[in-house]
N, C-alpha and C positions, 0 to 999 in steps of 0.2 A: 200023061202033062201033069208034073207035080205042084199043085197050089201056091203059091208063093206067103209066107208067115207075114202076116201082119205085125208090125212092128209095133211094139209096146210105146203108148204115148203119153207123156210125162203134161201135167197141166200144170199150166202158170197163167197168173192173173195177168188180165190184160192192161197194160198201161194207157193211159186216158191222158192224151198232152194238156187239153184243156183242164183239167181236173183237178183244185187246187185243197190240199189238206193244210190242216195248222196244227201246229204241235208247240207244247210249252212243258217247263218245268215250276211246280210253286209249291209251299210248304202247305200243307194240310193244317186248318184251325182246330188243332187240338194236339194234345201229349200224347207220348205213351210212356206208359208204366211198367215197371215189373220188369224191366231189363237194363237196372242199372241206372245211370242218371238219364231223369227223364226227357226224351227229345221228339221234335217235332218230325212226321216223317214228312218225305218228300211225294208230289205224285207228277207222274208224266202223262200228259193226257195227248190223245190223237182226235182232234175234230175233222168233220166233213166242212166244206163249204158251206153249205146249208148251217151247221151247226149240232149235228147230230153227231152223239160221242161213238168214235170208232173204237176205240182202246185204251187203255192206262194200265200203270206199273205202279204199285207203291214199296218203297222202301227207303231206307237209313238216308241221312242228307249224303249226298255224294254218289250213292249206289246207285242210281236210277239213272244219272248220267254215262257214268260208266255202261251202263247197259243200251241207252239208247238207240243203238244203231241197230241191234237185234230187235229191240221192242216195234220200234218201223217194219221191219221185215214180219214179224208176228202177226201184226195188223194188218199188213195188207193179204197176208195168206189168210187170217182167220178174224175179219171185224166183227165188232159186236152186233153192228147196224149193216144192213146190206149185203150184197154180195161181194164177194172178194176182187178187189180192183186195184190196179199201181197208179198213183198220183202221179201225174205229168212234173206237179213242185211242190214243197213243203216250204212253207212259211212259218220260221219260228223268231221269237223276239232277243234269244240269246247269242249272241257270237260264238259263246264256248258251245251250245249245243251245236248250232250251225256243224260248228266245226268236227265233233264227232259223227254227225250224220251226215257229213259228204264222205269221209274215209270210210265209212260204214257201206254208203249206197252211192256207189258214184254215177251210177246212171239216171239219178234222180235228180231233178234242181231244187237245191237246197237255197234260200233266197232267207236273209235277215231281213225284219220288218218287224211294225208294232202288231201285236196278236190282241186286238179290244175284242176279241170273239172270247180266249179264254178270261180276258180280266172279268168279262159278264158272268161264265162260270163258278170265278173264284167267289165273286161276291156273291151269287146265290149258295154256295156251299157255306160261305160264313153264316151265310143266315140262318139255314139249316140248321147248323151245329149250335148255333146262337137259340134257337128255338127249341133245344133237348128236353125232355119229359122233365119237370120241375120234380116229382115225385123219386126221383133218382139222384138226387143233391141231397149229400152229406157232409156238415163239416168237418167227419172223422174220416171222411175217405182220404185217399193217398198219403199212409202214414201217421196222421196227425193223431194225436193223442187226447184224452177227456183231459188230464191234471194239466197241459199245458194250455188248454184251450181256457180251462179256468181260472187260470192268472190270467191269462190274458183280456179276458172279460171283465174282471176286478179293477185292472189296470182303466182299460179304455174305461171304464165307468168312472173310475176316478178323474180321467183327462175331462169326459163330456160336463162333470158338473162345475170343473173350474172355471169353464166356458174361456180356453183359451184365445176365440177368434174374439171377445170382445174386449183384450188385453193387447193381443198385438193389432194397431191399427189399420191393416191390409195385408191383403196377399201378397204382394211383391216386397213385404217387409221379411228377407229371409234370416232365419238363422242358421247358425253352422252345429251340425250334429257330429260328434265323435266318437263313433265306439267301435275300438279295435279289434271286439271280438271277431264284429262282421265283415271288416274289411273296410270301415266306413271312417273316412279322415276328413274333416272338414265338410260334411257331405250335407250340402243348402235341404232346406227345409221348409215348405209356405206353409204357414197356417189358413186354413180356408174356412169361409163361413160369415165374413163380414157383412156380407148382404141376406144375412139371415136365411141361407140355405148352403146345402150342400157344404156342412158342418165336416172338419176334419183335418187332414194333414195330405201334403203328397213329400215324397221323399226323391230324389237325384243323387246318385252317384258324386257328379260332379259337377260344379258352376257350368261349365259348355252344357252340360245335358239338359240342365235349367233353362238356358239361356236359348236352346237350339228348339226346347220346349215352346217356348215364347212365341218364336218366329212358325212356328208347323200351328199352333193356335190361332195365328192371323192369317192363315194360308185356311185353314179351316172355315173361319169365319166369310173368309172370299168363296166361299164355296169349293176350294180346292182340297185333295184328300194326300197329305203328305204323309212322308215317312214323321212316328214319333220314335222321339229317344225314349228309352225302357226307365221305367219310373216305379214308384211304389205307393201305394196309397192308402190311408185308413177312413174311411167314411162312415157318418153316422145314417144308419137308413130309418125308416119307419119299416114297425115291424109289421103291418097288413102290407106293405110291399114285399115282403120277404117270400120264397116257396113255404108251404105250408110243412113242407120236413122240417125244414130248417128253424123254422118258430117252435115246433113239436122237440125238436132235440135239445134245442136251449132251453124248455120248460122242464125237460123230464131229466137233463143235468143241473137246474137250478143255477145256469149261469148269469153271472151279475149284470143287468142291464139298469141303464140309470133313468131310461122314462121308456114310454111308448114308441118315442121319435129318436131313440139311440141303442138302437143294434147296430154296432159295431160288423163293418164289412172291408175285410182284407184283401186287396187286389197288386198284385204284381203284371205290370204289363210289359213286352218283349215290343222290338220296333214294329213288328206289324200290328202292336194293339192288340195282339192275342194274349188273353189271360194264362199267364204262367202258375204254373201248380203250386200252389204254395207246402213248404215243408214246416214239422215241428220249429225247424231252426227258424223259419220267415215269421213266424207267429214269436216267438223268444224274442226276437229282434224286435217288433213292432211294440214289447210288451214293454223291453227295456227305455226305449225313447218315448212312449206313455208315459211311464215313473218318472224319467228325466224331466218330461215337458211340466209334468206337473207340481212335481217337486222345486223346480226352478220358479214357478208363474207363484204358488204361495208363500212361497219367501223371499221374491220380490214385485214391490208393492208399485213400484215405478218402471217396469216393465215400457210401457208405452216411450220413457224420454228418450230410451240410445237411439233413435231412428229419427230425431228430431234436435239433434246436438247435444243431447246429454252421456254421461258417462256408461260404456259397453258395459255388458254385463256378461259374466263368465263365469260360469260354473261347474265345478267337475266334482263327483259324486259318485257312490257306490248303491245302488238300485238292486235291490230283489226281484229275481225274477223264477219263471221254472224250471232254470237252471241255473238255479244259484246267484249271488251277487254277482253285479256287472259293474264294471267304470265305466259311465260316461260325461261326455263335456257337452256342455250347451252354450254358446256364445250367440249372444245379441251385440247390435247387429251381424249378419251374416261377416265374416272375416276369416283369409286363411291364415294358415301357420299359427293359430291359437293353442292347439291341443296340447297336451302333454304326452311325454313319451315314457314308460316304463324304464327304470336305468337300466332293467336287464335287456333291454332290444339291443341287439347287435346294429347299429348304423349301419357299417360297411356293409353287411351284409343286406340290407332291405336296401340298401342304394344300388347294389346288384340287381338287387329283382325287378326293380324298376325302372335302369337304364341298361340296357342291351346292344350293343354294337353301335352307337352311336342314335339308338333311337329309345326315345323316354315313353314308358309306357303309361304312366300317369303322373300327371307334369303337378296337379295339386299336394300327389304324396313327397314327389320327388323333393318341391323347396322347402315343403316342410322336413323332409330329412336332412335337408344341407343346414338349414336354420339349426335342427335339434344339436347336429355336430359340430357347427360353430358355437352354440351355448353350452354344449359340453367341453371344447378345447379354452371358453374364455373362463370355465371355472375349475381347470386343470392347474397342477403343479407347473408346468411348462408355460403356462401363460401368464404365471403369478411374477416373472420377472422383466414383462414387455410394460414397454413404458407408453404405447399406443398402438391398437389394434386397429384390425379394416384390410390389411392385403390378404388374408385367405380369402374373404368375402369377395374380391375383386378377381382372384385369380378363378374362384369355381364360376363367377361371372362369366371371366373371357372364355374358359372352359368351353362352358355350354354355347353360348354364342358363336365362338369363332372354330372351334373345334366339333361341336357335339359331340362333348362327351359331358361324362360327371368327373367330381375327383376321382372316384376309385380306380379310371381310366385312364389317367393322367400319370404316365411313369417318366422315367429321366428325359425321353426323350422331347414329348411334349411337354414337359414342365421347362426345357429348354429354350423352345417356342414361343411359350407363354411370354416367359421374362425377358427374353433379349430380340422377341420379333412383334408381337401383340402389344405388349406392355408400352415398350415407348411408343409405338404407331398409333395405339388407339387410347393410352390414359391420360389422362390431363393432371402431373403432378409436377412438383417442382424436382430435382436430382436431386438434390438431398435430400429426400425422405429413402434414397433408397438402401441406406443401413438398417434402418428400422426394420423397411418390407422384410428384407432377407432375414435379421433376426426372427421376426414372428411366423415364416415359411418353415425356418429350421425346426421352430420351436414346434409349430403344427406338426412336422412331419416327425417327432423326436414322438410328440403326443400318439399318432396314429399307430406308431410301429407298439409303444407300449401298450397304449390301452387295446389296439384290435390286433395286435401283430401283422400289420397292413405291410404286403410282400414288398411291394415298391417303395418302400420308406427308401430303403437304403440307398438307392439309386439316385434317385431326389437329392438326399441329405449331400451325395454328391457333388450333384449340380451347385448346391450354394454352400458349398465347401468352399475354403482356399479365399479366392480373393475376388469370388462371386460379387459381395456389394461394389467394389470398388469398379468391375466391369459392367455388371447394371448402370449402376449411376451416370459412367460414359455415356452407354448406352440412352440413357434417358435425357442426357444434355445432350444429343448431338441432333442438330434440326434436320438431319438428312434421313432420320429412321421417322419423321412425323408424318402423319397425315396431313392432305389438304386442311381438312378441319380443326385437328389437333393444331398447324402450325399459327391459325387465327388465335385459338384461342389462348395459347402459350405465347404470342405475341400482344395481346390484349394484357393479359396479366402482367406481362413487363413491364407494360408501357402504365399499369397504375390501373387501369380499369377492373371492376366486377365482371369477371365473365363467368359468374354462375347467376346474372340474374339478367332478365331479357332486357333492360335499360342499360345495364352495363356493355351486352353485347351491340345493342342499338349503336350506344355513343361510339364505341371504339368503331364500327365498319361506317357509321360518319364522319369519323376524323381520317380513316384512313380511304376515303372513297377515290381519292385522285392518285393514289399512290401507286403504280404498276405493280402487277400482280407477279411473285414470284414464279420463277421458272418451273414445270412440273415436276416433280420428283422421279425419276426413273423407275420406271415399272407400277406405280402408283393405279394407274389407269388399265392395266392389265385386262382383257378378259380374263372372268373368272372362268373355273374349270365345272366341271357338272357337280360335281363334290362341293364347291362352295358355293353355288347357286343352291342347292338344297339344304344350306345352312342357313343361309340367306332366308329361303323361305321359312324355316322353321324360325327363325330370330323374329321374320315380320309377324308369324304366325302369334309367337308370345307374346308383341307389343300388343298387337290387336286384343288377344285374351286378358291382357291386364288393362287397356283403356276401356272395354267393357266392363270389366268388374269392378272399374270404380264408378261407372257409370250408373251402378246397379247397388250401390252399398248406401 
């Protein structure tokens, strides 16, 4: 009688229903160079319930998420700690990661919940990276070159000697820096060191980033660990506090230092307060800013006064750098829109770059570009025959607030809506201004076509042709077109009240308190569409930002 052949057995990790793993993805506290643009790799890590590391994968941002399901399967088969086993549940903090894991591991319970265990591991890793051996540090690492560093050290020494922290009254008294070569337009800069410590400056890309920094700093003082906006700093340190290799490098190259407590240190922080690798370009940018500040402070004896009611200071100059002369504008106190544009800059092309599909990518730059466009129009031959101006600015504001579009995205259809729908409804203006408004807009579109070849100009001029002024005047005069607020303002103006002042409005409202309210305008209170809600939210955000900026000036 023949024996039965035993079937080969396939080993499978046993699933333990009560066992929980913790998984998560976070960026490593270091940058990778030598592979194009420097980047922070991400790590996908698996922990046991008692905190042991079971497995991990490291790759470029986004790559580890795509392979997360396979990573979990591989770690189940071959954990780096303990015997192979299958967890009954995996807890992750990211809904996106949970979705990927469920799709690839349907037999495991994937839950989305906080993962403080991974937060602890991440903090330990950051400390370990920060404690790297000082002997490995060099200012000439990551492609930085000696001539560029020598030029920067010279500029930093000159700035230290002039002591800007003794001139600018406080660190909340901001300056505006425009350095177009590096994409800085009205970038807020805070001079620090007024308390006789931590000398230098902090630079932000936008005023919103500065305001976010202040909020985050308050949270840090309260014991929290908030996200910090990216920022760039120049600090002066004691030589004794620097790594030995750095001091030796500075000495060997004879780079200029203003004193034993004036060793310049540049840092660029990302949103995780990780030091971003500095390139020669970053060093040159810092040099240009240092030279610009030194020049302004040396030439302006009364720089303290702009913050206490004195005349503002605005200085545009060429400064020498390791990369050649560069133009920089320094304004005190901080104010947006004070920059000067090179005449060769194509304003319309720049507007296209910062406003795409109803999304304003950089509001500071956007506003400055529109202001520059209006300035160029005012200086054009087309504007020379106009008796009064201001309509173009109104149209730009309406386009942004109610259509969410820049002027370069306004064609004939949108212009028709702005003139015959939003203008009569929202703008409190006498109907007899219609002819001058149409005349100004015609001149404006002629200017855009001649100067920039604006493709939408012909269609817009057709809207403004014929009897457009007459139709526009009729629309402005028709009370049925007015919003409730405009109805009140226009009625007050007709009755002789100054509706541009608080007192005038209050006097009119008191006089009409007992008069019955007019019937509602049909459709005036129709529920807004999702698009209108989005535009309203953007408008509210802009108003809040403007109010916040006024507080900080």
